[in-house]
C-alpha atoms as a printed R data frame, in Angstrom:
    type eleno elety resid chain resno       x        y        z
1   ATOM     1    CA   MET     A     1  52.983 -119.552 -101.258
2   ATOM     2    CA   GLU     A     2  55.690 -121.894 -102.556
3   ATOM     3    CA   PHE     A     3  59.016 -122.302 -100.724
4   ATOM     4    CA   ASN     A     4  62.040 -121.079 -102.654
5   ATOM     5    CA   PRO     A     5  65.376 -122.064 -101.057
6   ATOM     6    CA   THR     A     6  67.228 -119.213 -102.793
7   ATOM     7    CA   GLU     A     7  64.922 -116.640 -101.244
8   ATOM     8    CA   GLY     A     8  65.731 -115.573  -97.694
9   ATOM     9    CA   MET     A     9  63.641 -113.761  -95.133
10  ATOM    10    CA   MET     A    10  61.682 -110.745  -96.361
11  ATOM    11    CA   GLY     A    11  62.171 -111.683 -100.008
12  ATOM    12    CA   VAL     A    12  65.952 -111.195 -100.105
13  ATOM    13    CA   HIS     A    13  67.363 -113.295 -102.931
14  ATOM    14    CA   PHE     A    14  70.540 -115.324 -102.376
15  ATOM    15    CA   GLU     A    15  72.708 -116.854 -105.077
16  ATOM    16    CA   TYR     A    16  74.239 -120.233 -104.314
17  ATOM    17    CA   ASP     A    17  77.310 -121.779 -105.853
18  ATOM    18    CA   ASP     A    18  76.660 -125.532 -106.109
19  ATOM    19    CA   GLU     A    19  80.378 -126.390 -105.965
20  ATOM    20    CA   GLU     A    20  80.841 -124.429 -102.734
21  ATOM    21    CA   ASP     A    21  77.703 -126.029 -101.269
22  ATOM    22    CA   ASP     A    22  79.054 -129.513 -102.028
23  ATOM    23    CA   GLU     A    23  82.371 -128.657 -100.369
24  ATOM    24    CA   ASP     A    24  80.586 -127.242  -97.310
25  ATOM    25    CA   LEU     A    25  78.485 -130.405  -96.998
26  ATOM    26    CA   TYR     A    26  81.627 -132.547  -97.301
27  ATOM    27    CA   ASN     A    27  83.429 -130.519  -94.604
28  ATOM    28    CA   GLU     A    28  80.370 -130.671  -92.365
29  ATOM    29    CA   ALA     A    29  80.262 -134.457  -92.765
30  ATOM    30    CA   ILE     A    30  83.932 -134.688  -91.759
31  ATOM    31    CA   LEU     A    31  83.381 -132.622  -88.645
32  ATOM    32    CA   GLU     A    32  80.307 -134.649  -87.647
33  ATOM    33    CA   SER     A    33  82.250 -137.919  -87.737
34  ATOM    34    CA   GLU     A    34  81.436 -139.957  -84.637
35  ATOM    35    CA   ASN     A    35  85.113 -140.759  -84.045
36  ATOM    36    CA   PHE     A    36  86.173 -137.130  -84.162
37  ATOM    37    CA   ALA     A    37  88.276 -135.963  -81.190
38  ATOM    38    CA   VAL     A    38  86.873 -133.505  -78.721
39  ATOM    39    CA   TYR     A    39  90.237 -131.759  -78.647
40  ATOM    40    CA   SER     A    40  91.000 -130.347  -82.077
41  ATOM    41    CA   ASN     A    41  94.524 -128.955  -81.730
42  ATOM    42    CA   CYS     A    42  96.279 -130.440  -84.774
43  ATOM    43    CA   GLU     A    43  99.767 -130.398  -83.291
44  ATOM    44    CA   PHE     A    44  98.618 -132.079  -80.079
45  ATOM    45    CA   LEU     A    45  96.835 -134.844  -82.011
46  ATOM    46    CA   PHE     A    46  99.933 -135.389  -84.135
47  ATOM    47    CA   LEU     A    47 102.145 -135.651  -81.037
48  ATOM    48    CA   ILE     A    48  99.833 -138.226  -79.444
49  ATOM    49    CA   GLY     A    49 100.122 -140.345  -82.579
50  ATOM    50    CA   LYS     A    50 103.861 -139.789  -82.885
51  ATOM    51    CA   TYR     A    51 104.558 -140.852  -79.305
52  ATOM    52    CA   ALA     A    52 102.309 -143.889  -79.689
53  ATOM    53    CA   ALA     A    53 104.320 -144.815  -82.795
54  ATOM    54    CA   LEU     A    54 107.672 -144.319  -81.045
55  ATOM    55    CA   SER     A    55 106.768 -146.146  -77.844
56  ATOM    56    CA   GLY     A    56 104.620 -148.937  -79.237
57  ATOM    57    CA   GLN     A    57 102.116 -148.270  -76.442
58  ATOM    58    CA   PHE     A    58  98.553 -146.974  -76.629
59  ATOM    59    CA   ALA     A    59  98.286 -147.948  -80.290
60  ATOM    60    CA   GLU     A    60  94.510 -147.499  -80.474
61  ATOM    61    CA   GLU     A    61  94.647 -143.985  -79.031
62  ATOM    62    CA   GLY     A    62  97.525 -143.105  -81.346
63  ATOM    63    CA   LEU     A    63  95.620 -144.322  -84.399
64  ATOM    64    CA   LYS     A    64  92.515 -142.380  -83.400
65  ATOM    65    CA   ALA     A    65  94.555 -139.225  -82.808
66  ATOM    66    CA   LEU     A    66  96.287 -139.555  -86.197
67  ATOM    67    CA   ASN     A    67  92.948 -140.229  -87.897
68  ATOM    68    CA   ASP     A    68  91.544 -137.041  -86.371
69  ATOM    69    CA   TYR     A    69  94.724 -135.209  -87.348
70  ATOM    70    CA   LEU     A    70  94.258 -136.302  -90.960
71  ATOM    71    CA   LEU     A    71  90.604 -135.240  -90.904
72  ATOM    72    CA   LEU     A    72  91.477 -131.810  -89.530
73  ATOM    73    CA   THR     A    73  94.365 -131.420  -91.952
74  ATOM    74    CA   GLU     A    74  92.031 -132.239  -94.836
75  ATOM    75    CA   HIS     A    75  89.453 -129.814  -93.491
76  ATOM    76    CA   LEU     A    76  92.080 -127.044  -93.169
77  ATOM    77    CA   LYS     A    77  93.834 -127.919  -96.429
78  ATOM    78    CA   ASN     A    78  93.368 -124.439  -97.880
79  ATOM    79    CA   THR     A    79  95.313 -122.862  -94.995
80  ATOM    80    CA   PHE     A    80  98.522 -124.777  -95.814
81  ATOM    81    CA   THR     A    81 100.885 -124.523  -98.730
82  ATOM    82    CA   GLU     A    82 100.798 -127.558 -100.993
83  ATOM    83    CA   SER     A    83 104.200 -128.711  -99.759
84  ATOM    84    CA   GLU     A    84 103.242 -128.303  -96.094
85  ATOM    85    CA   TYR     A    85  99.965 -130.176  -96.616
86  ATOM    86    CA   TYR     A    86 101.681 -133.173  -98.248
87  ATOM    87    CA   THR     A    87 104.464 -133.182  -95.627
88  ATOM    88    CA   ARG     A    88 101.926 -133.261  -92.778
89  ATOM    89    CA   ARG     A    89  99.979 -136.001  -94.511
90  ATOM    90    CA   ALA     A    90 103.088 -138.105  -95.224
91  ATOM    91    CA   LEU     A    91 104.366 -137.847  -91.645
92  ATOM    92    CA   SER     A    92 101.032 -138.884  -90.186
93  ATOM    93    CA   LEU     A    93 100.747 -141.854  -92.569
94  ATOM    94    CA   PHE     A    94 104.327 -142.835  -91.674
95  ATOM    95    CA   ASN     A    95 103.427 -142.818  -87.968
96  ATOM    96    CA   ILE     A    96 100.310 -144.892  -88.668
97  ATOM    97    CA   GLY     A    97 102.545 -147.413  -90.433
98  ATOM    98    CA   CYS     A    98 104.932 -147.454  -87.452
99  ATOM    99    CA   ILE     A    99 102.063 -148.177  -85.065
100 ATOM   100    CA   PHE     A   100 100.879 -151.104  -87.178
101 ATOM   101    CA   TYR     A   101 104.441 -152.389  -87.564
102 ATOM   102    CA   LYS     A   102 105.129 -152.327  -83.827
103 ATOM   103    CA   ALA     A   103 101.791 -154.045  -83.193
104 ATOM   104    CA   LYS     A   104 102.875 -156.670  -85.752
105 ATOM   105    CA   ASP     A   105  99.680 -156.042  -87.714
106 ATOM   106    CA   TYR     A   106 100.979 -156.499  -91.254
107 ATOM   107    CA   SER     A   107  97.674 -157.005  -93.028
């Protein structure tokens, strides 16, 4: 008997959409990132990064939190309006820039 990946248990046939499968694999790869935060509350991650940018302290933690925020925002992109998605992305990139500026890392 040959294995057929589109055939489930008891001979039930499943149809797969290759485009959706590729997107699911991409999202799964994002969530399995080794630097991904244990805490996945988007607003909390953004605030950690924002306060690191404002204070100039805990730059590494702020960058990691903003990186995770961007990953989650990308993963949840379909739940936001286009304007909200780009606003969230722009604010997080702005805060990343502030962290690098305050650390005098201009490269």
